[in-house]
N, C-alpha and C positions, 0 to 999 in steps of 0.2 A: 704043611706046605702052604705058602702064601701065593694064592692064584691071582692076586690083584694086579700083578704086573705081567701076566701072561700075554703073549702076542701070537697071532697066527700069521705065518709068512708063506706066501705063495710064490713059487719060482717057475717061470716059463720062458720060452723063446719069444712069445708075445702075448698080449692080452687084448681082447676085443674092447671096444668102447663101452659095451654093456657091463663087462666085468669091472672095468675101471670105475664106472659110475656106481655100481652096486657096492663098492667098498669105500666110496668117497664120503665118509661120515667122520667128523672131527673127533668124535668120542667113541670110536670103535677100534679095537686093537688088531686091525688087519693091515698087513703091509704087502705090497706087490713088488717083485723084482723081475725085470726082464734080463735074461742072460743070453749072450750071443757068443759063438765061438768062431774065430777067424783062422786063416792060414797061419801056420807057424805056432799053433797052440795058444794064440792070444785069445783071452776071454774078457769080455766087457760085462760088467754088472751095473745095471741102471735101475735105481729105485724109482718107482712111479709115485710121485709126490701127490698128496691130497691137495686139492685146490684151496686157495686162500678163502674162498667163499663156501667151503664145505659146511653142510648143515649138520645139525645134531640128530642123533637117532632117537632121541627122547619121544617125539610124537609117534613114531612107529611102535615104540615099546608099550605105549598106553593101549594100543590096539591088539597086540599079539603077546600072549602070555609066555610063549617059548622064547621070544626075543627078550622079554623082560627078565626071565630066569637066567639067561646067558649073560646079559649085561650086568646083572646083579653080582655075578661071580667074578667078572673081569672088569676092573676099574681102570679107566684111562684117565690119567692125571693131567692137570692143566696148570699153567702158571697161576691162575686165579685160586686154585686149591691151596697153593703155598702162600698167597698174599692175603688170605682171609684172616681177619683179626690181627693184622700187623699195623703198627703205627705208620703214619704217612711218611715220616722222615726215613724209616727203614725201607719202605716201598720206593722212595726216591733214590736212595742209595743203591738198591738193587737195579732199578732202571738205568742208572748212570753206568754201573758196571756191565750190565747186559748190553747196552748200546756200545760201550767200548770194546767188548769181546766181539760183538757182531761186526764191528768196523775193522777187525784184524784181517778178515778175508771175506770174499764174496759169498761163499757157499757154506757158511756156518749155520747150523740149524739148532733150534732149542728143543730139548728132549726132557720134558717133565717126567719125573719118576715119583715114587711114593715119598721118599725122604729128601730128595734133592732135585735140582734142575740141572741137567747136563747140557753142554754145548758141544756139538759134534761137527767134525769135518773129517770124513773117512773113518774116524773113530772119535771117542770122547776126548776132548781137549782139556776141559775142566768141569767141575761141578760146583754148584753153589747151594748151600743150605741156608734158608732164611731163618734167622733167630730174632728174638724180641729186641735185642740190643745191638744187632749187627748182622754180618754175613760170615759164614764159614765157607772158605773156598778150598778145593783140592785141585792141584795141578797134576795132570795125568802123565807123570814121568816117573821112571824107576829111580830109586835112591842112587845118588851119585851122578845123575844126568842133568841136574838143574844148576845153572850158574846164578847164584844168589849172593852177590858180594855184600849186600846189606844184612844178610842173614835174618830175614823177616819171616821165613817159612819154618815150619816145624816138621821134623822127620816122623812120619807115622807109618813107616814100613813094617813095624812090628806091633802096631796098635790097631785094634778094630776101628773102622770108620766107614761112613756111608759112601763117600765119594770114591772116584777112581784116582789112582796115583798115590805116590808116597810123600807128597808135600802138601801141607795144610797151612792156611793162614787165616787169622781172624781180621775182619775188616769192619771198622766202625766209622770211617770217614773217607773222603776222596783225596787226602793229602798225598798218598803214594800211588795214585791211580796210574800214572804213566809208567812208573817202575813195575807195578804189579802186571800191567799189560805186557811189559817186556819179558816178564817171567812166563806168562801164559803163552806168549808168542813162541816160546821155545818148544811148546808141545804141539805146534802145528806140523 
């Protein structure tokens, strides 16, 4: 069992400020969701986002052996983990595609995982795996649901792969950036 991507999710009708602050570390895999039920069976689920200035739990780990043991078991991945030892031109290529994906809608968030970086809006839209010579992208649509007239994607519906979705493409430049974004936009 690979425990490295394990998360703890707390669901409640509301959380106190102390509870929100206690989980506001950028490198700890705890997520809070507030759930409210309204008349007519309507339910709203609101994730409590970590603040952009969330600190690291590393200084606390050094003082407490129990916290150190837990965080050693559960690894929270970051974009930096994927960009270590990668050539500058590939980093720039990733940044260009990342910015383009984030510009598709206001509420897209980045979700780094062990093998890839996901982009989520209600669900994963696409994933990017950073390679030495380019990027591998998966678009999260089932086979038959992507309109790709240029046929630049590959069907991986019956192939093992890290990303979400049945469509994969290899990216080595920005020549087809607009076209690729039109494909990604179909997964929104």
